[in-house]
C-alpha positions in Angstrom: 2.3 -48.3 195.8 3.6 -47.6 199.3 4.4 -50.8 201.3 2.6 -49.5 204.4 -0.5 -48.4 202.6 -3.7 -50.6 203.0 -4.6 -49.8 199.3 -1.5 -51.7 198.3 -2.8 -54.9 199.5 -5.5 -57.3 198.2 -6.6 -60.8 199.3 -8.5 -63.6 197.6 -10.0 -66.9 199.1 -8.9 -69.7 196.8 -10.0 -72.4 199.3 -12.7 -73.9 197.1 -11.4 -73.5 193.6 -13.1 -75.6 191.0 -15.0 -77.4 193.8 -11.7 -78.8 195.3 -10.3 -78.3 198.8 -7.4 -76.2 197.6 -5.7 -75.6 200.8 -2.2 -76.0 202.4 0.5 -74.9 200.0 4.3 -74.6 200.5 6.0 -72.1 198.1 5.0 -71.3 194.4 6.5 -71.6 190.8 6.1 -68.9 188.1 6.3 -69.9 184.4 6.0 -66.3 183.0 2.2 -66.3 182.9 0.9 -68.6 185.6 1.7 -69.1 189.3 1.5 -72.7 190.5 1.2 -73.0 194.2 3.0 -76.2 195.4 0.5 -78.4 197.2 1.1 -79.7 200.8 -1.7 -82.1 199.8 -2.4 -83.3 196.3 -4.4 -80.3 195.1 -2.3 -78.1 192.8 -3.6 -74.4 192.6 -2.9 -72.2 189.5 -3.4 -68.4 189.0 -3.4 -66.6 185.7 -1.4 -63.4 186.3 -2.9 -61.8 183.2 -6.4 -61.8 184.6 -8.1 -60.1 187.5 -6.8 -61.2 190.9 -10.2 -61.2 192.5 -12.0 -63.1 189.8 -12.7 -66.8 190.3 -12.2 -67.3 186.5 -8.5 -66.4 187.0 -8.0 -69.5 189.3 -7.9 -73.2 188.6 -7.2 -76.3 190.6 -6.3 -79.9 189.8 -6.2 -83.0 191.9 -2.9 -84.7 191.3 -3.1 -87.0 194.3 -2.4 -90.1 192.3 -0.4 -89.8 189.0 0.9 -92.7 186.9 0.0 -95.0 189.7 2.1 -93.2 192.3 0.9 -91.2 195.3 1.9 -87.6 194.5 1.2 -85.4 197.6 3.1 -83.3 199.9 5.6 -81.3 198.0 7.9 -78.3 199.1 9.0 -76.0 196.3 9.6 -76.6 192.6 11.0 -75.1 189.5 10.3 -74.3 185.8 12.6 -75.4 182.9 10.8 -73.5 180.1 8.2 -76.1 179.4 7.7 -78.2 182.5 6.8 -77.5 186.2 8.6 -79.9 188.6 7.4 -80.3 192.2 9.9 -81.3 194.8 8.9 -84.4 196.8 9.0 -84.3 200.5 6.8 -86.2 203.0 3.6 -88.3 202.5 1.8 -91.2 204.2 4.0 -91.1 207.2 7.4 -91.0 205.6 9.6 -89.1 203.2 9.3 -89.9 199.6 10.9 -89.3 196.2 8.0 -89.2 193.9 8.6 -86.2 191.6 5.4 -84.7 190.0 5.8 -82.9 186.6 3.3 -80.8 184.6 3.6 -79.9 180.9 2.6 -76.3 180.5 2.0 -76.8 176.7 -1.0 -79.0 177.6 -4.4 -78.5 179.5 -4.0 -78.0 183.1 -6.9 -80.1 184.1 -6.1 -83.1 181.9 -4.5 -86.1 183.4 -2.3 -86.6 180.2 -0.6 -83.3 181.1 0.9 -84.8 184.4 3.6 -87.3 184.9 5.2 -88.8 188.1 8.5 -90.7 188.6 9.7 -92.4 191.7 13.3 -91.3 192.2 13.8 -93.2 195.5 17.2 -94.9 195.7 18.8 -93.3 192.7 22.3 -94.7 192.3 21.7 -96.6 195.5 21.3 -93.5 197.6 18.4 -92.5 199.7 17.0 -89.8 197.4 13.8 -88.7 199.2 12.6 -85.9 201.3 13.6 -82.7 199.4 12.7 -79.1 199.9 13.0 -77.2 196.7 14.4 -77.4 193.3 16.1 -75.1 190.8 16.7 -75.1 187.0 20.2 -74.0 186.2 19.9 -73.8 182.3 20.9 -77.4 181.7 20.0 -79.5 184.8 17.3 -79.5 187.5 18.7 -79.8 191.0 16.6 -81.0 194.0 17.8 -79.8 197.4 18.0 -82.6 200.0 16.4 -82.3 203.4 16.3 -85.8 205.0 18.8 -88.5 204.2 20.2 -89.6 207.5 24.1 -89.4 207.1 23.9 -88.8 203.3 23.4 -85.5 201.3 22.1 -86.9 198.1 21.6 -83.9 195.8 19.2 -85.2 193.1 19.9 -84.1 189.5 17.7 -84.4 186.3 18.6 -83.6 182.7 15.3 -82.7 180.8 16.4 -83.3 177.4 19.2 -85.5 176.2 19.5 -87.5 172.9 22.6 -88.9 171.2 24.9 -86.8 173.4 23.3 -83.5 172.9 20.2 -81.6 174.1 16.9 -82.1 172.2 15.4 -78.8 172.7 11.6 -78.2 173.2 9.7 -76.3 170.7 11.0 -72.6 170.2 14.1 -73.2 172.2 17.6 -73.5 170.8 21.4 -73.6 171.8 23.6 -76.3 172.9 21.8 -76.5 176.3 18.4 -75.4 175.1 18.8 -72.0 177.1 18.2 -69.8 174.2 15.1 -68.8 172.1 14.6 -69.1 168.4 14.3 -66.0 166.5 11.4 -63.7 167.2 10.7 -65.4 170.6 11.3 -64.1 174.1 11.2 -64.9 177.9 12.1 -68.1 179.5 9.0 -69.5 177.9 10.2 -68.5 174.5 6.9 -67.0 173.6 6.3 -65.5 170.1 6.8 -61.8 169.7 4.0 -59.5 168.7 4.3 -57.4 165.6 6.5 -54.2 165.8 5.4 -52.0 163.0 8.4 -49.7 163.0 10.8 -51.4 165.2 12.0 -54.8 166.4 11.1 -57.1 169.3 13.3 -57.3 172.5 13.6 -61.0 172.0 15.7 -63.8 173.4 15.6 -65.7 176.7 16.0 -62.5 178.9 13.8 -60.4 176.6 10.4 -59.1 177.7 8.8 -59.0 174.2 8.4 -55.2 174.1 9.0 -53.3 170.9 12.2 -51.3 170.4 11.1 -48.6 168.0 13.0 -47.1 165.1 13.9 -43.4 165.5 11.1 -41.1 165.7 8.4 -43.9 166.3 6.7 -44.7 169.6 3.8 -46.7 171.0 3.3 -50.3 172.2 3.7 -51.5 168.5 5.8 -48.6 167.3 2.7 -47.4 165.4 3.0 -43.7 166.0 5.3 -41.1 164.4 6.8 -38.8 166.9 5.5 -35.3 165.9 3.1 -34.5 168.7 2.8 -36.5 172.0 0.0 -35.6 174.4 0.0 -37.4 177.8 1.3 -40.6 176.3 3.0 -43.3 178.2 5.6 -45.1 176.2 6.3 -48.6 177.2 9.8 -48.8 175.4 12.8 -46.7 174.4 12.2 -43.4 172.5 14.7 -42.1 170.0 14.3 -38.8 168.2 16.6 -38.1 165.3 16.6 -35.1 162.9 13.1 -34.3 163.9 10.9 -31.7 165.7 8.7 -33.1 168.5 6.0 -31.3 170.5 5.3 -32.7 173.8 2.1 -31.5 175.6 1.6 -33.1 179.0 3.6 -35.5 181.2 5.0 -38.7 179.6 7.0 -41.6 180.8 9.7 -43.5 178.9 10.3 -47.1 180.2 13.7 -47.3 178.6 16.2 -44.8 177.2 15.5 -41.4 175.7 18.0 -40.5 172.9 17.6 -37.1 171.1 20.0 -36.4 168.2 20.0 -33.2 166.1 16.4 -32.4 167.0 14.2 -29.8 168.7 11.8 -30.6 171.5 9.1 -28.3 172.3 7.7 -28.7 175.8 4.3 -27.2 176.6 3.3 -27.5 180.2 5.0 -30.8 180.2 7.8 -33.0 181.8 9.4 -36.2 180.6 10.2 -39.0 183.1 12.8 -41.5 181.8 13.3 -44.7 183.8 16.7 -45.5 182.2 19.2 -43.1 180.6 18.9 -39.7 178.7 21.2 -39.0 176.0 21.2 -35.5 174.3 23.2 -34.7 171.1 22.9 -31.4 169.4 19.5 -30.9 171.0 17.4 -27.7 171.2 14.6 -27.6 173.8 12.0 -24.8 173.6 10.0 -24.4 176.8 6.6 -22.8 176.7 6.2 -21.1 180.1 2.6 -20.1 179.9 0.5 -21.4 182.8 3.6 -22.1 184.8 4.1 -21.3 188.5 7.3 -19.4 188.4 7.6 -19.8 192.1 8.7 -23.4 191.8 11.5 -24.9 189.8 10.3 -26.6 186.6 11.7 -30.1 185.8 11.9 -30.7 182.0 13.7 -34.1 181.8 14.4 -36.6 184.7 16.2 -39.9 184.7 15.1 -42.1 187.5 18.3 -44.1 187.1 20.4 -40.9 187.4 21.9 -41.2 184.0 21.7 -38.0 181.9 24.5 -37.0 179.5 25.2 -34.7 176.6 24.2 -31.1 176.1 21.2 -29.1 175.1 20.3 -25.4 174.2 17.3 -24.3 176.0 15.1 -21.4 174.9 11.9 -20.0 176.3 8.6 -18.6 175.1 5.7 -16.9 176.7 8.0 -15.7 179.5 6.3 -14.5 182.8 6.9 -10.8 183.7 9.7 -9.8 186.0 11.3 -13.2 186.1 14.6 -14.5 184.9 14.8 -18.1 183.6 18.0 -20.3 183.9 18.3 -23.9 182.9 20.4 -26.2 185.0 21.5 -29.8 184.3 22.9 -32.4 186.7 23.5 -36.2 186.3 19.8 -37.0 186.5 17.7 -33.9 185.6 17.4 -30.9 183.3 15.2 -28.2 184.9 14.5 -24.5 184.9 15.1 -22.1 187.8 13.0 -19.0 188.1 14.8 -15.8 189.5 12.8 -12.7 190.4 14.0 -9.6 188.4 14.5 -7.0 191.2 14.8 -4.3 188.5 11.4 -4.9 187.3 8.1 -3.8 188.9 5.2 -6.3 188.2 2.9 -3.4 188.4 4.7 -1.3 185.8 3.2 -0.9 182.3 5.0 -1.7 179.2 4.5 -0.1 175.8 1.5 -2.0 174.8 -0.2 -1.1 178.1 0.5 2.5 177.5 -0.8 2.5 173.9 -4.0 0.8 175.0 -4.5 3.4 177.7 -4.0 6.3 175.3 -6.5 4.7 172.9 -9.0 4.3 175.7 -8.6 7.9 176.9 -9.0 9.2 173.4 -12.2 7.2 172.9 -13.6 8.5 176.2 -12.7 12.2 175.3 -14.4 11.8 171.9 -17.5 10.4 173.6 -17.6 13.3 176.2 -17.2 16.0 173.5 -20.0 14.4 171.4 -22.4 14.3 174.4 -21.6 18.1 175.2 -22.3 19.1 171.6 -25.6 17.3 171.7 -26.6 19.0 174.9 -25.4 22.5 174.1 -26.7 22.9 170.5 -30.4 23.7 171.4 -29.1 26.4 173.7 -26.9 27.9 171.2 -29.7 28.1 168.7 -32.0 29.8 171.2 -29.4 32.5 171.9 -28.8 33.1 168.1 -32.4 32.7 167.1 -34.6 33.9 170.0 -37.9 33.6 167.9 -39.3 30.5 166.8 -39.8 29.7 163.1 -43.5 30.7 163.2 -42.9 34.0 164.9 -40.2 34.9 162.4 -42.6 34.3 159.5 -45.3 36.4 161.0 -42.8 39.3 161.7 -42.1 39.2 158.0 -45.8 39.7 157.0 -46.3 42.5 159.5 -48.7 40.7 161.7 -48.7 41.0 165.5 -49.2 37.8 167.4 -52.5 37.5 169.1 -52.6 37.7 172.9 -55.0 35.5 174.6 
């Protein structure tokens, strides 16, 4: 949506979420599903990004003012390590503080057992308080110092350590717990959904979408690619040794790879957000209902990544136009050129045949009408007496005169 359009913007008043005064936040942290607004007071606000923004059921608040016997208010920034949310301590009750607040995303948000606090003041004899943000770097969590007089005490925490090695949370793996176990994805290492004819884009940097086998598409790779009608595809599309009819406008979120196949495009265009790779590809374009005054884009790569070659043929070609396919680094399109040697008003063979048939029918109809109208006059000329008069003349009787 355009940045300067009012329709691109929405607002929600979360000031009284769950009956708590949820106000005054400084930065936010995202765990892959929820956004946690870092409290300037002790009220933590959370929003579920998978739900409606304007619905009160998408929002929750928790009063974390006192946790594990410590005052836990006034934080600036925080971070997420794959399981826990850490809130960076800053200033409370008239002074800077070092009480780090932590929430376990595997547990209930509004349960006190899901929250922990630790007083990190004077770690290793330094004035470790008054921080303004934190970051998880794959192994350690670092807190950025703000107030420390003449010192710069960067505070570091190692989330999982046991017997000299990392003890990973559930669904995590690797020497520093920065990887997901098989069939899991994202920094949260969520479990993949079923990909019927494909595999999950898994791993710490994966998004959980299905990467479909050749000739299959759909959110779960559930459809065989023979006909696609106005279908939005949320992953890569690979066509191999196949014939595919596309009727409408579709979007491929990843790559489009076509190998030894035929694409038939009927009033359609394919927009690919990544790369288009064409190998031994034939594209048949149905030009019915096409405005030949404008160029027609067949394939377009938003990334500007189109390679390979394709043979383009046409059907239902408009009269008096010449079609020419062109390909550059991002698009395959058709240019329409007016055929100056052709008159759009001239008639082809079929038109002439139809005209002759029509004139013949009209001629036969006119002759038939003429015959019907002229027959009585012809009879009267050849046979001037009526049938009754003719009979009387044969008997010698003279018609009576009245």
